C-alpha positions as CSV (number, residue, x, y, z in Angstrom):
1,M,-71.0,-20.7,-48.8
2,I,-69.4,-17.3,-49.4
3,K,-67.3,-17.6,-46.2
4,T,-66.1,-21.0,-47.2
5,T,-65.1,-19.9,-50.7
6,L,-63.4,-16.8,-49.3
7,A,-61.5,-19.0,-46.7
8,A,-60.4,-21.5,-49.4
9,S,-59.2,-18.6,-51.6
10,L,-57.2,-17.1,-48.8
11,L,-55.6,-20.5,-48.0
12,I,-54.6,-21.0,-51.6
13,F,-53.2,-17.5,-51.8
14,A,-51.3,-18.0,-48.6
15,G,-49.9,-21.4,-49.7
16,H,-48.7,-19.8,-53.0
17,A,-47.0,-16.9,-51.1
18,L,-45.2,-19.3,-48.8
19,A,-44.1,-21.5,-51.6
20,Q,-42.5,-18.4,-53.3
21,M,-40.6,-17.6,-50.1
22,S,-38.8,-20.9,-50.4
23,P,-35.5,-20.9,-52.3
24,V,-36.6,-23.9,-54.3
25,G,-36.7,-23.0,-58.0
26,L,-34.5,-21.7,-60.9
27,W,-32.3,-18.7,-60.2
28,K,-30.3,-16.4,-62.5
29,T,-26.9,-15.4,-61.0
30,I,-25.3,-12.1,-61.7
31,D,-21.6,-11.5,-61.8
32,D,-20.5,-9.2,-59.0
33,D,-17.9,-7.3,-61.1
34,T,-19.4,-7.1,-64.6
35,K,-23.1,-7.2,-63.5
36,K,-23.6,-9.6,-66.4
37,E,-25.9,-12.6,-66.2
38,K,-23.7,-15.5,-65.4
39,S,-25.6,-18.8,-65.0
40,L,-28.9,-20.5,-64.0
41,V,-28.8,-22.4,-60.7
42,R,-31.6,-24.8,-59.8
43,I,-32.2,-25.2,-56.0
44,T,-34.0,-28.3,-54.9
45,E,-35.1,-29.7,-51.5
46,S,-35.0,-33.3,-50.3
47,N,-36.0,-34.2,-46.7
48,G,-35.5,-30.6,-45.6
49,V,-32.0,-30.3,-47.1
50,Y,-31.5,-27.7,-49.9
51,S,-28.9,-27.9,-52.7
52,G,-28.3,-26.1,-55.9
53,K,-26.8,-27.2,-59.3
54,I,-25.6,-25.1,-62.2
55,E,-28.1,-25.8,-64.9
56,K,-27.0,-23.4,-67.7
57,F,-24.3,-20.9,-68.5
58,L,-25.6,-17.5,-69.6
59,D,-22.3,-15.7,-70.3
60,P,-21.2,-16.5,-73.8
61,A,-17.6,-16.2,-72.7
62,T,-17.9,-19.2,-70.4
63,K,-16.6,-22.4,-72.0
64,P,-19.3,-25.1,-71.9
65,D,-16.7,-27.8,-71.0
66,M,-15.2,-25.7,-68.1
67,V,-14.0,-27.8,-65.2
68,C,-13.3,-26.8,-61.6
69,E,-9.5,-26.9,-61.7
70,K,-9.1,-25.0,-58.4
71,C,-11.6,-27.1,-56.4
72,T,-9.9,-29.0,-53.6
73,D,-12.7,-31.5,-52.8
74,E,-14.4,-34.2,-54.8
75,R,-15.4,-31.6,-57.4
76,K,-11.8,-31.0,-58.5
77,D,-11.5,-31.3,-62.3
78,K,-15.2,-32.1,-62.6
79,P,-17.4,-30.2,-65.1
80,V,-18.9,-27.0,-63.7
81,L,-22.1,-27.4,-65.8
82,G,-24.3,-29.7,-63.7
83,M,-22.1,-29.3,-60.6
84,T,-23.7,-29.0,-57.2
85,I,-22.4,-25.7,-55.9
86,L,-24.8,-25.3,-53.0
87,R,-25.0,-28.1,-50.4
88,N,-26.5,-29.0,-47.1
89,L,-28.6,-25.9,-46.4
90,K,-31.6,-26.2,-44.0
91,Q,-34.3,-23.8,-42.9
92,S,-33.1,-21.9,-39.8
93,A,-34.7,-22.8,-36.6
94,D,-34.4,-19.2,-35.4
95,D,-35.6,-17.5,-38.6
96,K,-37.9,-19.5,-40.9
97,G,-37.1,-17.0,-43.7
98,V,-33.4,-18.0,-43.8
99,Y,-31.7,-21.1,-45.0
100,D,-28.2,-21.8,-43.7
101,G,-25.8,-24.3,-42.3
102,G,-24.4,-25.4,-45.7
103,D,-21.8,-24.2,-48.2
104,I,-21.2,-22.9,-51.7
105,V,-18.2,-23.3,-53.9
106,D,-17.0,-20.7,-56.3
107,P,-15.9,-22.7,-59.4
108,N,-13.7,-19.8,-60.5
109,N,-11.4,-20.0,-57.5
110,G,-12.3,-23.3,-55.9
111,K,-13.0,-21.6,-52.5
112,V,-15.8,-23.1,-50.4
113,Y,-17.8,-20.6,-48.3
114,R,-20.3,-21.1,-45.5
115,T,-23.6,-19.8,-46.9
116,R,-27.0,-18.3,-46.1
117,L,-29.9,-17.9,-48.4
118,K,-32.8,-15.5,-47.8
119,P,-35.7,-15.0,-50.3
120,V,-36.7,-11.4,-50.5
121,E,-39.2,-9.2,-52.4
122,D,-41.9,-11.9,-52.0
123,G,-39.5,-14.6,-53.3
124,K,-38.7,-12.8,-56.5
125,K,-35.1,-12.4,-55.5
126,L,-32.7,-14.4,-53.3
127,E,-29.9,-13.0,-51.2
128,M,-27.1,-15.5,-51.3
129,R,-24.4,-14.7,-48.8
130,G,-21.1,-16.5,-48.6
131,Y,-18.8,-16.4,-45.6
132,I,-15.1,-17.1,-44.8
133,G,-14.5,-16.3,-41.2
134,P,-15.9,-12.8,-40.4
135,F,-15.8,-11.7,-44.0
136,Y,-18.8,-12.2,-46.4
137,R,-20.1,-11.3,-49.8
138,T,-23.7,-11.1,-50.8
139,Q,-25.1,-11.6,-54.3
140,V,-28.7,-11.1,-55.3
141,W,-30.1,-13.9,-57.5
142,I,-33.3,-13.4,-59.6
143,R,-36.0,-16.0,-59.7
144,V,-36.6,-17.4,-63.2
145,E,-39.2,-20.0,-62.1
């Protein structure tokens, strides 16, 4: 009986730990330059494909009706609040702790970057790396939920 209870407890704990290592959840983004909280992005998963939408602006200087004027795809002139900025990410076949193959748009400049997500610190933080050619920039997002 004790062994069964212990085994069940370990399985529950392991399942919780693995769930936290997923990028699914609500993330606080931090501005690279000012280090101020910028927005909340909710990452979801559907059939193994991950995407992320801007759910809320945290910077009071951001206009709530802001649109993506510089976007060059179907997001051009669309509201940034509610916009899907992360698209088509999948768990890497080579490294199960990495999610890649998709892209992210920066609504401030309209540029689309290839992207890679990697949960770190037991899923409390998320390394979000955007690439254009050999150049990249990494932001650290903080889990809210």
